[in-house]
N, C-alpha and C positions, 0 to 999 in steps of 0.2 A: 783195538782191531788190528793194528800193525803187529802187536806181540803174538796174537793168535796166528796170523799168517806166517810169522817166522817159525813158530813151533811146528806148524803143519809142514812147512817146507823142510825143516830139519828131520822130521819124522819120515818124510818121503825119501829123503836122501839116505837115511839110515837103512830103511827097508830095501831100497835099491842096491845099496852097497852089500847088504847081507845076502841078497839073492845072487849077487855077482861074485862073491868070494868063493874060493875053492872049497870051502866047507859045505857048500850047497850040494856037493856031490854026496855028502853024507846024509842029506835030508831026503825024505821020501817024496814021491810024486804028489801026494796029497798036500803035504806042507808047502810045496812050491806053488800049487794052485791057490792056496790060501794067501800066500804072500803076494802073488800077482793080483788077486782080487782086492787085497788091501791097498796095493799101490794104485789101482784104478780109482778106488774110492777117495784116496787122498788127492788124486788129480782133480776129480770132480769137486771136492771140497775146496781146493785152491781156486778153481774157476768160480765157484759160487761166492767165495770171499771177495774175489776181484770185482765181480758184478755188483756185490753189495757195496763195496767201497766206491765204485763209480756212481751208483745210484745215490749214495749218501752225499757225495761231492756235488752232484747235480741238484739234489734237493736242498742242500745248504745254500747254493747260489739263489735258487728260487725263493727260499725262505728269507734270505737277506733282502732281496728285492721287495718282497711282500712287506717286510718290516719297515723298509724305507718308505714305501708308499703309504703304509699306515701312519708312520710318523708325519709325513707330509699332510695327510688328511687331517690328522689331529691338530697340526699347526694351523692349517687353514680354518678348521672349525673354531679354534681358539681366537683367531683373528676376527672371524665373523661374529663371534660372541662379543668380543670387545667393541666392534663396530655397532652392534645392536645395542649394547649397553650405552655407548656414547649417544646414539640417536635417541634412545629412551630418555637419557638424562637431559639432552638438549630440548626434546619435546616437552618434558615435564617442566623445564624452566620457562619455556615460552607459554605453555598453558597456564602456569602459575601467574606469570606476568599479565596475561590476557584476562584471567579471572579477577586478578586484583584491580585492573583497570575497569573491568565491567562492574565490579562491586562498587567502585568509587562513583562511576556514572549513575548507577542505580540509586546509590545513597543520595547523590546530588539531586536526581529527579524526584526522589521521595521527599526530600526537603523542600524542593520547589513546589511540589504538589500540596504538601501540608500548608505551605505559606499561602498558596492560591486558595485552598479550602478555607483557611482562616479569613482571607480577604473577602471571599464570597459570603461567608457567614456575616461579616461586618456589613457588607453591602445589603444583604437580605434584611438584617436588622434595621438598617437605615431606611430601606424601602418600606418596611412595615411602619416605621415611625412616620414617614412622609404620608403614607396612605391614611394612617390614623388621623394625622393633622388635616389632610384634605377632607376627610369625612367630617371632621369636626367643623371645618370652615364651611363646608357645604350645608351642614345642619344649621349652623349659625346664620348663614346667608338666607336660607329658606325661612327661618324664623323671623329674621329681621327685615325681609323685603317689604317695602311699602308698595302695595299693589296699585297705588295711584300715581306712583312715580315711573314714567316711561323708561327712564335711564336704568333704574334698578331692575325693572321687569325684563328689559331687553338684555341687560347684562347677565341675568340668571339664565335666560334661554341660550345665549351665546356660550355661557360656561358649560352647559350640558352638551352643546355641539362640540366644543373642544375636547370634552371628555369621551366623545364617541357615543353619547346617549342620544342618538339621532331622533328616535321616535319621541322622546321626552322633549327634545329641543323643538321638533315640529309642533307639538301641542302648545308649547309656551309661546312660540312665535305667532301661532294662529290667535292665541289669546291676546297677544300684544296688538295684532292688527284689528281685533274686535274692539279693544279698549281705546286704541290710539290710531284710528285709520288715517288721520291727517298728519301724523308725526313725520318729521323730516327723515326718520329712520324706517318709515314704513316700507320703502322699496328694499332696504337692507334686509328687513325681516322676511319679505317675500323671496328674496334671493336665497337666503339661508334655508328656507323651506325646500326650495328646489335643489340646493346643494346637498342637503341631508338625504333627500330621496336618491340623488345621483350616487352618493357614496354607498348606499345600500343596494345599488344595482337595479333600482326601480326606474329605468330610463324613460318609459312611457309617461309615468306620473311626473317625473322631473321635467320633461319637455312641456307638459301641460302647465306646470307652475311657472316655468320661465316665460312661456307665451303670455300667461296672465300678468306677469310683471311688465312685459313690454307693452301690453295693451293698457294696463291700469296706470303705469308710471312711465309714460313715453319720454319724459324729460328727466327721469331719474339717472343718477350717475352709475347705477348698476345695470343699465340696459346693455352696454357693450359686453360686459362679463356674462350676462344672462344669455345673450345670443351665442357667445363662444361656447358656453357649456351646453346649450341646446345642440349645437353642431357636433360636439363630442359625443353627446348621447345618441344622436342619429348615427354616427359612425359605429358606436357600440352595438347598435341595432342593425348594422350592415346596410344602412340606407345612405350609401355614399353620395349619390347624386344630390339628394336633399341637403346633406351636410355640406357639400361643396358650394351649393347655391347659398346656403346660410352664411358660410364663411366669406364669400364674395360680397354679399350684401353688407356684412359687418365692416369689411374693409372700405367699401364705398361710402357707407354712412358715417363711420367714425374712423377716418384714416389716421388720426393722431392718437387714438386711444391705445393703451398698452395691450388691450385685447386684440386690436387690429394687427399688431406685430406678431402676436401668438398665432393669429389666424393665417398670416402669410407663411409662417414657419410650418404650420400644419399642411397647407396646400403644397409647399415644396416637398414635404415628406411624402405626400400622396402622389407627387409627380404631375400635379395639375397646374395649368397656368393661372395667374392671379385674375385675369380677366377672361370672361367668356368669349370664345372665338366668334367672330362675326361671320354671318353667312354672306357668301359672295353675291353681289348684286348683278343682275343681268342687265346688260346694255340694250337699250331700245334701238331697234333698227330705224334708221331715218327713211322716211318715205321719199321716193324719187318723184 
């Protein structure tokens, strides 16, 4: 661009010099006008070249700034990419460690569960064996019971009670009472009849059986327990006043019996005094 400016400048000087020399007098008017027009065009061309140089200089500075900004942006982007890569790498490491730990725990739990299942299977097999043995014992006992022996008959009935066969136990205890009404265990049989009904939630029937025991065997050692169970059956029927009265009579009649201690505890739970409050007596006025 500088070479073009120099050539244009030299051309302008040459034309001007030519126009100013004495030989110009030899030129015609038309030729002078052409030289003058050419001189003006050269001047305009010089000005355009100067403007172009200034514009290129200015654009060069702006381009340099833009390139620097672009380089800065690229550097920042590269740094960001590096940071993201580092974060991804760290996250992957942590996740891998967590997954490894989780897999270890799951494996341990699976092993423990398998062990528990094996143990449950063993217990189930043992229970089956026990039930089979109990069934065999029961069958042998039923076959070998001597119906004339009160001990064996009572034991068979009590065994059904312990196994939860309450109705079967009731039937066998009634048979026992029919066959051995004067046995020393007759009051026991009567008590277990009432207890079997109580455990089935048949509280009215249980109360009747406990009353029958108290009336039929007033000296029997099962009377305190029968009265306690009667009171509990009354409470289950929400007959609280009658139950409290029964408990108080039990404590008064059998103060040293274990059932009396249980009756006291039940009254305390109910928030009721052990003794029935006495009515205040009116004082008689003295005649004057």
